N, C-alpha and C positions, 0 to 999 in steps of 0.2 A: 088291436093292442099288442098281439105277439109280433106283428110286422114292425111296429114302432120300436119294440125292444131289440129286434134283430138289427134294425137300422142303427140304433144307438150303439150296440155292441160293435158293429162293423166300423163305425166312425171312431170309437175309442181305440180299436185295434190298429187302425190306420195312423192314429195320432202317436201311439206307442212305437210303431214301426218307423215313423218319421222322426222321432226324437233322437238327438245325437247320443254317442256312447257316453255312459256315466250319467245320463240325464233321464229321470223317470218322472212319472206323474203320480200325484197323491191318489191312493186307492179311493174308488168311488164309494161313499158311505151308503148305508141302507136307505137313508133319507137324502136325496140329492140336494135338498135345500139346506141341509145341516152343515155341509162342509164344501169348501171350494177346491176344485181340481186345479192344482198349480204344479209348475215344474220343480223337481227336486234333484239336486246333485248329491249323490251318496258317496261316502268314502270308499276306498278300495276294500274288498271283502277279505283279503288274505294278507299274510306276511307282516302282521303287527306284533310288536314286542313292547316291553315295559318302557314307559316314557313317551310313546308315540301319541300324537294328537290327531284325532279323527274328526273331520269337519263335514257337517251337513249344511248345504246351502239351499235355501228355499226362495224361489222367485216371488217377490211381492207384487204379483200382477196376475190378473185373471181376465182373459178375453180383452186385453188392451186397457183394462181399468186397473189403476193402482190399488193395492191393499195396504192398510195401515194396521200393524199388529197392536192390539190393545195393551199387552204387556209382554216383554221379552222373557224367555225362559231364564229363570234365576240360576246362579251358580250353586251347585249342591253335589254332595256325594250320592252317586246313583246306586251302586252295589259294591261287591267285593272288588270288581275290576275297573270300574269307570268313575270318573268325577267330571261333572259338567262345569266348564269354565264360563265366565261371563259372555253372554251373547252380544252380537253387534250387527249393525246394518251396513252393508258395503254397496258401493256403486261401481259397476263395471265400465268398460271402455265405451259401451253403447248407451250409457246413462241409465241402465236398468238397476233397480234396487233389489238386493238380495239379503236375506236374513241368514247370518252365519252362526251356527250352533256347534261348538267345539266340545269334544269329549277327550279326556286324557286317560291313558291306560296307566293305572297306579299300582298294579300287582303283576307278577309274572307267574304263569302256571308251570307245573312240573313237566307237563306234556302238552302237545297241541290240543287246544280247546276252542270250542265255538261259543261265542256270546252274542248278545244282540244290543244294539243301540235302542233305547226305549222309544216306544210310540208316544207321540205328543199330539195334543190338540191346542192350537194357538188361535185365540179369539182375534178377530179383526174388526175394524170400524170403517165404514158401516156395513161391510159385506159379511159373508158367512165365514165360519171358522176354518182354519187350515188343519187338516189331519195328516200327521206324519206317521207312516207305519213303522213298526220295529224293523231294524235292518241287521241281519246276521253278519258277523265277521269272525274270522279265526285269529287267535292269538297263540304265540308260541313262547317257549322258554328262552331265556337269554343264552344258556349253554346246554348242551346235551347232558343227560343224567350220567353218562359214562364217557370218560375220555378215551379217544381212540388209541393213544399211545404210539403214534407213528409220526416220524419227522419232528416238526415243531409242535405237534398236538400232544403235549405232555401235561400231567397233573399239575406240576409246578414249573414256572419259568424262572430262570436265573434273574438275580437282581440286575436291573438296568444300570450300567455304569453312569455315574454322574459326571457331566462335563466339568472340567476344572475351570474355575473362574479366572479371568485375566488378572494377574497380580503384578505385572511389570510396573505399572504406574505406582502401585502401593510400595513395591520394593524400592523404586527410585526415590520416592518421598521419604521412606525410612532411612535410606542411605544419606540423603541430604540432611535429615534431622540429626542423625548420629554424628555426621561430620561437623555440623554446626555446634552440637553439644560438646564434642571433643575440642573444637576451637575455643569455645567459651571457657571450658575447664583449663585448657592449656594457658590461655591468656590470664585467667585468674591465678593459676599457680605461678606464672612468671611474675605477675604483679606482687603476689605475696612474698616470693623470694627476693625480688628487688626491694620491696619495702623493708624486709628484715635486714638485708644487707646495708641499705641506706641508714636505717636506724642504728645498726651496729657500728657504723662509722661516725654518725653524728651525735647520737645520744651517749652521754658519758657512762651510765651504768650498763647499757646494752653492750657497749664496747668492752667494758671491764668484765662482763659476764663471759664474753667470747674468749678473752685472754685467760680468765681463771679456768675455763674448761680445758685449756691446753697445758696448764701447770699441774704436774702430778702431785706435788705436795702442797696442799692448801695452807699449811702452817709455815711455809717458807717465807723469808723476808720479801721475796719478789711478789708473792701473792698479796701481802699487806701493802706494798708500794702501789700495786695496781688499784687497790681500793682507795688509797689516799689520793691518787691522781684523778680517779673518777669523782670523788667528792670535791676536789679542787676545781675540776672542770665544770662541775654543776654549779658551784658558787661563783666561779670567775675569779677566784683568789685562793690563797692558801688558807685552809681551814684546819683548826686544831680544837682541842676540847673546849677552850675558853670562848672561841668564836662560833661554836656550834649553834647557840641561840640565834645568831644573825642569819645563818644558813637556813634554819627552820622558819624564820620570819620571811625570808625571800622565797622559799619553796614550801608553801603550806601543805603540799601533797605528801611531804616527808614527815610531817608532824606525828602521824601514828607510829612511826618508827623511832621516835625520839629516845625512849629507854634503850633500845638496841644500839643506836648510834653513840649514846653516852658510854655504854658499856664497851663499844668498839674502841673509842678513844682512850678509855682507861686501860684496856688491855694492850693497845698499841704503845702507850707510854711505858707500861711495865715491861713490854718485850724489848723495846729499842733503847730504853734509858736505864733500866735496872736489871737487865739480863745477866750482867757480869758480877753483880753484887753477891756476896757470900750467902746472904739469906735467901736470895732468889735461886741460886744454884743448888741449894740444899733441897728445894722442893721441885718435884717434877711438874712440867707445864702441861696443862690439859689442852686438848684439841679444841680450838675456838671454831664455832660454826660460821666460818667466813663466807662460804658459798651460799648457804641459805640466806644470809644477810644481803649479799649482792643480788640474789634472785629477787628478794622482796623489794629492794630498791629499784631494780629494773622494772618490775611489775607496776610499782607506783609511778615510775617515770612514764611508762607506756599509757597507763590510764589517764594521766594528766595530759599527755600529748594528744590522745584521741578523744 
C-alpha cells in the first residue's frame, strides 16, 4: 500500500514538473473519485490594481476525455475586492475547450495587500467535479499615500491647456453671412430711397410735401400755391371750392379729409380775394395748419397707391 502511494506521488510530481509555466493541476482531493485532476491556468499573482480583470482558465478535459460543466459559475460579488463576471467556454487553436472564469478588482487598498481568488467546485457530467483551489494574488493602491514632491511628482498638476478648435471655416462663413446681410440691407435702402424719390416726383401730394419743407414761411402765398397745384394735379383739372365734391368722388381715399379740404378752400378764398378789404385787414390772420394738411393728403395718397 505504501509503495503504491509513493508511486502515485512520484507520478504527480513528474506531471507538475512537466506542466508549462502558468499551468497547474487541480489539487488532489482527499477522495480521488470526488474530483477530477485537470489543467488550470492561473492569473499573475502580483501587480494588480483597481479595474484589472484576473482570468482563471480550466481545461475541460481529463485523460483525453472531454468534461462538460453542469453549470457555469454565476456572476456575483465575491467580497470587498472582487466581483466575478459571467463565465464562458473558449476553444483554443488546438481545438481544446477551456472554461474561463473572470474576476474584476473593484476596490483599491491603501497599501499593498494580499487577497485570494475563491476556491470553487464545478460539477461535470458525466465525470467527477472539478475542484479549483484558492489562488493568492497581491493588489496595490493606485497612488502612493504620500507624494514624493520631486520633478513632475507633485500633489497637484497644472491644468492641461485645451487645444483651440479650428475656427477658420466658421469665421469665413460668418464673413460671407455678414457681407450678404450688408448687401441685402444696402439694396433695401437703395430701393426705399429710389421709391421715395420716384413718388416725390410722380405723386402730387408727395411732391408738394417736399416743396413745403423747403419753404420757411408756411403762410406765404407760394406755400398755398403749392397746395393748389397738388390738388389740381391729383384731379387732372383746376379744382376750387365748388368742384371739390367732384374731386372727392374721383378720389375716394381723400373723403376722410373732406372737412379739412373744405376749410382749406374757404381759407384760400379769404386770403387771396378778401385780404385787401378793410374788414379783413382789421383782424389779424391766424396761422393755418397747411403742412399738417399736406402731410395727411400725402399719407392718404401713399396708402391708396400701396
